[in-house]
C-alpha positions as CSV (number, residue, x, y, z in Angstrom):
1,M,115.0,95.3,118.5
2,S,118.1,97.1,117.4
3,P,121.2,95.4,115.8
4,S,123.2,96.1,119.0
5,D,120.6,94.1,121.0
6,Q,120.7,91.2,118.5
7,S,123.1,88.3,118.7
8,K,126.5,88.5,117.0
9,D,124.9,86.8,114.0
10,F,123.7,90.2,112.7
11,K,126.4,92.3,111.2
12,T,125.8,95.9,110.1
13,F,127.4,97.3,106.9
14,F,127.1,100.6,105.0
15,Y,127.0,100.8,101.2
16,T,128.1,104.0,99.4
17,Q,124.8,104.6,97.5
18,T,124.1,106.9,94.5
19,L,121.7,109.8,95.3
20,D,120.0,109.7,91.9
21,H,119.8,106.5,89.8
22,F,117.9,108.1,86.9
23,N,119.9,111.2,85.9
24,Y,123.3,112.1,84.6
25,R,123.5,115.6,86.0
26,P,126.7,116.1,88.0
27,D,124.8,116.5,91.3
28,S,123.1,113.1,90.7
29,Y,126.4,111.4,91.3
30,A,126.4,112.5,95.0
31,T,126.4,109.6,97.4
32,F,125.2,108.7,100.9
33,Q,125.7,105.8,103.3
34,Q,123.0,103.2,103.2
35,R,122.7,100.7,106.0
36,Y,122.2,97.0,105.5
37,V,122.4,94.1,107.9
38,I,123.4,90.5,107.2
39,N,122.9,87.3,109.1
40,F,125.3,84.6,107.9
41,K,124.5,82.0,110.6
42,H,122.5,79.5,108.6
43,W,123.8,80.2,105.1
44,G,124.8,77.2,103.1
45,G,127.3,79.2,101.2
46,S,127.6,80.3,97.6
47,N,128.8,76.9,96.3
48,S,125.5,75.4,97.4
49,S,123.5,78.1,95.7
50,A,121.5,78.5,98.9
51,P,119.0,81.3,98.7
52,I,119.3,84.9,99.9
53,F,116.2,86.2,101.8
54,V,116.1,89.9,101.5
55,Y,113.9,92.1,103.7
56,L,113.1,95.4,102.0
57,G,112.9,98.2,104.5
58,A,109.9,100.5,104.4
59,E,108.8,103.7,106.1
60,G,111.0,103.5,109.2
61,S,114.3,102.5,110.7
62,L,115.6,99.0,110.1
63,D,116.0,98.5,113.8
64,E,112.5,97.1,114.3
65,D,112.7,94.6,111.4
66,L,115.2,92.0,112.2
67,A,112.9,89.4,113.7
68,G,110.1,87.5,112.0
69,F,109.8,85.5,108.7
70,L,113.4,85.6,107.7
71,P,115.2,84.3,110.8
72,D,112.3,81.9,111.5
73,N,112.9,80.2,108.1
74,A,116.6,80.6,107.6
75,P,117.6,77.2,109.0
76,R,115.1,75.4,106.7
77,F,116.4,77.1,103.6
78,K,120.1,77.5,104.7
79,A,119.5,81.1,103.7
80,L,121.6,84.2,103.9
81,L,119.5,86.9,105.5
82,V,119.9,90.5,104.2
83,Y,118.0,93.6,105.5
84,I,118.2,96.8,103.6
85,E,117.1,100.2,105.0
86,H,115.0,102.5,102.9
87,R,116.6,105.8,102.0
88,Y,115.7,108.8,104.2
89,Y,114.9,106.5,107.2
90,G,117.0,105.3,110.1
91,K,120.7,105.7,109.4
92,S,120.4,105.8,105.6
93,V,119.9,109.6,105.3
94,P,121.4,111.6,102.4
95,F,122.8,115.2,102.6
96,G,124.7,114.5,105.8
97,S,121.8,114.9,108.3
98,R,118.1,114.3,108.7
99,E,117.5,118.1,109.1
100,E,119.3,118.8,105.8
101,A,117.7,115.9,103.9
102,M,114.1,117.0,105.0
103,K,114.8,120.7,104.5
104,N,112.7,121.3,101.4
105,A,111.3,119.7,98.2
106,S,114.6,120.0,96.4
107,T,116.4,117.7,98.9
108,L,113.2,115.5,99.3
109,G,112.9,115.1,95.6
110,Y,115.1,112.0,95.7
111,F,112.9,110.4,98.3
112,N,110.6,108.0,96.3
113,S,109.9,104.4,95.7
114,A,111.7,104.1,92.3
115,Q,114.9,105.4,93.8
116,A,114.4,103.1,96.8
117,I,114.1,99.9,94.8
118,A,117.0,100.9,92.6
119,D,119.0,101.2,95.9
120,Y,118.0,97.7,96.8
121,A,119.1,96.4,93.4
122,D,122.5,98.1,93.8
123,V,123.0,96.7,97.3
124,L,121.9,93.2,96.3
125,L,124.2,93.1,93.3
126,H,127.1,94.3,95.5
127,I,126.4,91.6,98.1
128,K,126.1,88.9,95.5
129,K,129.4,89.9,94.0
130,K,131.2,90.3,97.3
131,Y,130.2,86.8,98.5
132,S,130.5,85.1,95.1
133,A,126.7,84.4,95.3
134,E,125.7,85.5,91.8
135,R,123.9,82.1,91.4
136,S,122.1,82.3,94.7
137,P,118.4,83.0,94.2
138,S,117.1,86.0,96.0
139,I,113.6,86.2,97.5
140,V,112.5,89.6,98.5
141,V,110.1,90.1,101.4
142,G,108.2,93.1,102.7
143,G,105.1,94.2,104.5
144,S,102.5,96.9,103.8
145,Y,104.4,99.6,101.8
146,G,107.4,97.3,102.0
147,G,105.2,94.6,100.5
148,M,104.4,96.9,97.6
149,L,108.1,97.5,97.1
150,A,108.7,93.7,97.1
151,A,106.1,93.1,94.4
152,W,107.3,96.0,92.3
153,F,110.9,94.9,92.8
154,R,110.2,91.5,91.3
155,L,108.4,93.1,88.4
156,K,111.1,95.7,87.7
157,Y,114.2,93.6,88.6
158,P,113.4,90.0,87.7
159,H,117.1,89.4,87.0
160,I,117.9,90.1,90.6
161,A,115.0,88.7,92.6
162,L,113.6,85.2,91.8
163,G,110.4,85.9,93.7
164,A,108.6,88.1,96.2
165,L,106.5,87.7,99.3
166,A,104.3,90.8,99.5
167,S,102.5,90.8,102.8
168,S,99.5,93.1,103.2
169,A,100.5,95.1,100.2
170,P,97.6,97.5,99.1
171,I,98.9,97.9,95.6
172,L,95.4,98.5,94.2
173,Y,94.7,101.5,96.6
174,F,95.8,104.0,94.0
175,H,94.0,106.2,91.4
176,D,90.6,104.8,92.1
177,T,91.5,101.2,91.4
178,A,90.0,100.2,94.8
179,P,86.9,101.8,96.4
180,Q,87.8,104.9,98.5
181,V,85.5,103.7,101.3
182,G,87.1,100.2,101.4
183,Y,89.4,100.8,104.3
184,Y,86.8,102.2,106.7
185,T,84.3,99.6,105.5
186,I,86.6,96.8,106.8
187,V,87.2,98.7,110.1
188,T,83.4,98.9,110.6
189,K,82.9,95.2,109.7
190,D,85.6,94.2,112.2
191,F,83.9,96.2,115.0
192,K,80.5,94.7,114.0
193,E,81.8,91.2,114.0
194,T,83.5,91.7,117.4
195,S,80.5,93.2,119.1
196,Q,77.3,94.6,117.6
197,S,76.7,96.7,120.7
198,C,80.2,98.1,120.6
199,Y,79.8,99.1,117.0
200,E,76.4,100.8,117.8
201,T,78.0,102.8,120.6
202,V,80.9,104.0,118.4
203,R,78.5,104.9,115.6
204,K,76.3,107.0,118.0
205,S,79.3,108.6,119.7
206,W,80.2,111.1,117.0
207,D,76.9,113.0,117.3
208,E,77.2,112.9,121.1
209,I,80.7,114.5,120.9
210,R,79.3,117.4,118.7
211,K,76.2,117.8,120.9
212,V,78.3,118.2,124.0
213,A,80.8,120.5,122.2
214,S,77.9,122.8,121.2
215,R,77.0,123.5,124.8
216,P,78.6,126.4,126.9
217,N,82.0,125.1,128.1
218,G,81.4,122.0,125.9
219,L,85.0,121.5,124.9
220,S,86.0,121.9,128.5
221,M,83.5,119.1,129.5
222,L,84.9,116.8,126.7
223,S,88.4,117.5,127.9
224,K,87.5,116.5,131.4
225,K,85.5,113.5,130.3
226,F,88.3,112.1,128.2
227,R,91.1,113.3,130.6
228,T,93.0,115.0,127.8
229,C,96.5,116.2,128.5
230,K,95.8,119.6,127.0
231,P,92.4,121.3,126.8
232,L,90.6,120.6,123.5
233,K,90.6,123.5,121.1
234,K,88.2,121.8,118.6
235,T,86.2,118.6,118.5
236,S,88.3,117.3,115.6
237,E,91.2,116.7,118.0
238,L,89.2,114.2,119.9
239,E,87.5,112.8,116.8
240,D,90.8,112.2,115.0
241,F,92.3,110.6,118.1
242,L,89.4,108.1,118.3
243,D,89.4,107.5,114.6
244,S,93.2,106.6,114.8
245,L,92.6,104.4,117.8
246,Y,89.8,102.4,116.2
247,T,91.6,102.0,112.9
248,D,94.8,101.0,114.7
249,V,93.2,98.2,116.8
250,A,91.3,96.9,113.7
251,Q,94.4,96.9,111.5
252,Y,96.6,95.3,114.1
253,D,94.1,93.0,115.8
254,D,96.8,90.4,116.3
255,P,96.6,87.2,118.4
256,P,96.8,86.4,121.2
257,T,95.9,89.8,122.7
258,Y,93.3,91.0,120.1
259,P,93.3,94.7,121.0
260,L,90.0,95.3,119.2
261,S,88.3,92.9,121.6
262,I,89.9,94.7,124.5
263,V,88.5,98.1,123.3
264,C,85.0,96.6,122.8
265,G,85.3,94.8,126.1
266,G,85.9,98.2,127.8
267,I,83.0,99.8,125.9
268,D,80.5,96.9,126.5
269,G,81.7,96.3,130.1
270,A,81.0,99.9,131.3
271,P,78.8,100.2,134.4
272,K,75.1,100.3,133.8
273,G,73.7,103.8,133.4
274,I,76.9,105.3,132.0
275,D,76.3,107.5,129.0
276,V,77.6,106.8,125.4
277,L,80.8,109.0,125.8
278,G,81.5,107.4,129.2
279,K,81.4,104.0,127.5
280,I,83.8,105.2,124.7
281,F,86.2,106.5,127.4
282,K,86.1,103.1,129.1
283,G,87.2,101.6,125.8
284,V,90.1,104.0,125.6
285,V,91.2,103.2,129.1
286,A,90.9,99.4,128.4
287,H,93.3,99.7,125.5
288,K,95.7,102.4,126.7
289,G,95.7,101.7,130.4
290,N,94.6,104.0,133.2
291,R,96.7,107.0,132.6
292,S,96.7,110.4,134.3
293,C,95.9,111.9,131.0
294,Y,95.6,111.0,127.3
295,D,97.5,112.8,124.6
296,M,95.3,113.6,121.7
297,D,98.4,114.0,119.5
298,E,99.6,110.5,120.2
299,Y,99.0,109.2,116.6
300,I,100.3,112.4,114.8
301,R,103.5,113.1,116.6
302,P,106.3,114.2,114.2
303,T,108.1,110.9,114.3
304,E,110.6,109.9,111.6
305,T,107.9,107.6,110.1
306,N,105.1,110.1,110.2
307,V,107.2,113.0,108.7
308,G,108.7,110.7,106.0
309,W,105.4,109.1,105.1
310,R,103.8,112.5,104.9
311,W,106.2,113.4,102.1
312,Q,105.7,110.1,100.4
313,T,101.9,110.4,100.4
314,C,102.1,114.1,99.3
315,S,104.3,113.1,96.3
316,E,103.5,109.7,94.8
317,M,101.8,107.4,97.5
318,V,98.4,109.0,97.2
319,M,95.9,106.6,98.6
320,P,92.4,108.0,98.3
321,I,91.0,106.7,101.6
322,G,87.8,108.2,102.8
323,H,84.3,107.5,104.1
324,G,80.9,108.7,102.9
325,H,77.5,109.2,104.5
326,K,76.2,106.3,106.5
327,D,78.4,103.7,104.8
328,T,80.6,103.1,107.9
329,M,80.4,103.7,111.7
330,F,82.4,107.0,111.1
331,P,81.1,110.5,110.3
332,P,81.3,111.5,106.7
333,A,84.8,112.3,105.5
334,P,85.2,111.7,101.7
335,F,88.6,111.9,100.2
336,D,88.9,115.3,98.5
337,L,91.9,115.5,96.1
338,N,91.7,119.3,95.7
339,R,91.9,119.8,99.5
340,F,94.6,117.2,99.8
341,T,96.6,118.9,97.1
342,K,96.3,122.3,98.8
343,D,97.5,120.8,102.1
344,C,100.5,119.2,100.4
345,E,101.4,122.3,98.5
346,G,101.1,124.3,101.8
347,T,103.4,121.8,103.5
348,F,106.0,121.0,100.9
349,G,105.4,123.3,97.9
350,V,104.7,120.4,95.5
351,K,101.6,118.9,94.0
352,P,100.9,115.2,94.5
353,K,100.9,112.9,91.5
354,P,98.0,110.6,92.2
355,H,98.3,108.8,88.8
356,W,102.1,108.1,89.0
357,V,102.0,104.7,90.9
358,T,99.6,103.2,88.4
359,T,101.5,104.7,85.5
360,Y,105.0,103.5,86.6
361,Y,104.1,100.1,88.2
362,G,100.6,99.3,86.9
363,G,97.5,98.5,88.9
364,R,94.5,98.8,86.7
365,D,93.5,95.5,85.0
366,L,96.2,93.8,87.0
367,K,95.0,90.3,86.3
368,L,94.8,90.9,82.6
369,I,98.4,92.2,82.5
370,L,100.2,90.1,85.0
371,H,98.8,86.6,84.2
372,R,101.1,86.5,81.2
373,F,103.8,89.0,82.2
374,G,104.4,88.4,85.9
375,S,105.6,85.4,87.9
376,N,106.7,84.3,91.4
377,I,104.8,86.7,93.6
378,I,102.9,85.8,96.7
379,F,100.3,88.4,97.8
380,S,99.3,87.5,101.4
381,N,96.5,89.2,103.2
382,G,94.4,89.0,106.4
383,L,90.9,89.9,105.5
384,R,90.3,91.7,108.8
385,D,93.1,94.1,107.8
386,P,91.5,97.3,106.4
387,Y,94.2,97.6,103.8
388,S,93.2,94.2,102.4
389,T,90.5,96.0,100.4
390,G,93.4,97.4,98.2
391,G,95.2,94.0,98.1
392,V,95.3,91.2,95.5
393,L,92.9,88.7,96.9
394,G,92.7,86.2,94.0
395,N,95.2,84.2,92.1
396,I,96.4,85.9,88.9
397,S,98.3,83.0,87.5
398,D,99.9,79.7,88.6
399,S,102.8,81.6,90.1
400,V,101.3,85.0,91.0
401,V,99.2,83.9,93.8
402,A,97.0,85.2,96.7
403,I,97.0,83.6,100.1
404,S,94.4,85.1,102.4
405,T,93.2,84.3,105.9
406,V,89.7,85.2,107.1
407,N,90.9,86.2,110.5
408,G,94.3,87.7,109.7
409,S,95.4,91.2,110.4
410,H,98.1,93.5,108.9
411,C,101.4,91.8,108.0
412,L,100.7,89.1,110.6
413,D,102.3,86.3,108.5
414,I,105.7,87.9,108.5
415,L,105.8,88.6,112.2
416,P,107.8,86.3,114.5
417,E,106.3,82.8,115.0
418,S,104.8,82.1,118.4
419,K,103.6,78.9,120.2
420,S,100.3,80.7,120.7
421,D,99.8,81.2,116.9
422,P,96.3,80.0,115.7
423,Q,96.3,77.0,113.3
424,W,95.1,79.1,110.4
425,L,98.2,81.4,110.7
426,V,100.5,78.4,110.9
427,M,98.9,77.0,107.7
428,Q,99.2,80.3,105.9
429,R,102.9,80.4,106.6
430,K,103.4,76.8,105.6
431,A,101.6,77.5,102.3
432,E,104.0,80.4,101.6
433,I,107.1,78.4,102.4
434,K,105.9,75.5,100.2
435,I,105.5,78.0,97.2
436,I,108.9,79.5,97.8
437,E,110.5,76.0,98.0
438,E,109.0,75.3,94.6
439,W,110.4,78.5,93.1
440,I,113.8,77.6,94.3
441,A,113.6,74.0,93.2
442,K,112.6,75.1,89.7
443,Y,115.4,77.6,89.6
444,Q,118.0,75.0,90.7
445,N,116.7,72.7,87.9
446,D,117.0,75.5,85.4
447,L,120.5,76.3,86.6
448,L,121.5,72.7,86.0
449,E,119.9,72.6,82.5
450,F,121.6,75.8,81.4
451,K,125.0,74.6,82.7
452,E,124.6,71.4,80.7
453,E,123.6,73.3,77.6
454,T,126.6,75.6,78.0
455,H,129.0,72.6,78.3
456,A,127.4,70.6,75.5
């Protein structure tokens, strides 16, 4: 939903943002226009010290992020709502145009998480000053990569954010902190738990694809069987499409539709006598609808998000996700850093820095480090989300806490509330709100105490 489609309560602004926060070279002082959106509707005002809820934009335009946890809870907290777009996405693009910004590694070099959260700090301080809200506590919220940014923002800028809600944030999926196979292990588990027979069919299908492909005109037969929009040139086109479909429905197996159940319903509900690949195609049709053809490039189109995230993963966001031999329902595809590095060098001319996230933000021995150093972070996860394997699933301290749901999927808790929400999801959100209320209450008490000390 875009700001123009929203009610008049959402107002769009642009902040003149610094290109490079960490350098004093003359070209570092270049600027670009960064978009942010504010909803004033429920704000109690600066005199009440009512909180500011801040949504930290991630790998995409801000247009899709204006519904969900923030507006659902604004009335209860009398909160000012702020949404800040991530640099290089949406309308927050440096160098005058997307084409220029994405031109080469020199222009892309300013496109990283440290610059992004420094942007957020700048914008937030500007907003607090503009609306005389310096005493209003800020709670930052984000999901997935945005959830990582929220947690890191609280750790790097505790003087600006009182707390963070980091939803489905795989902050441990770096530099071998989490097992490489973890993501695909959860996808496999989700399929098994949904339907053992569906899982078995998927597991067997990879050999069948290669068996058919090895025959004369095999690729043509596969193209016909899966009704591909273009003739297949290699089996990996079909395999990658199916891999993406399976991981997508597992990751976003949201109520009330539960797309994973729909895929397995198609596979298991295929007519008797149909072969393995026929069953797989029935699963595709059940999920995608009965189309005239199916685009094997659907998940890898050069969208703004795909192109931007490709740079981010080729520079610092190196998540070593892979699967080995017989440990998942997928064919072997271990993460190979050397190959990954060559691909990135070929695309961008730069080498990834797989160690940088853990060096700059931490990750290893997280509990040991954060139980005395960190505070006021909620790590929320759904355990059916494949990324939960890289998430924080246990409490680190009294105020760095984990809230997990057995049946939850990716970022489900920060999506818009619905009357059809299962009770476990309702309770997860209530637990998060209660913790945030406690943070704010303690802050308000501290504020009073410090005021009294100052005037004593």
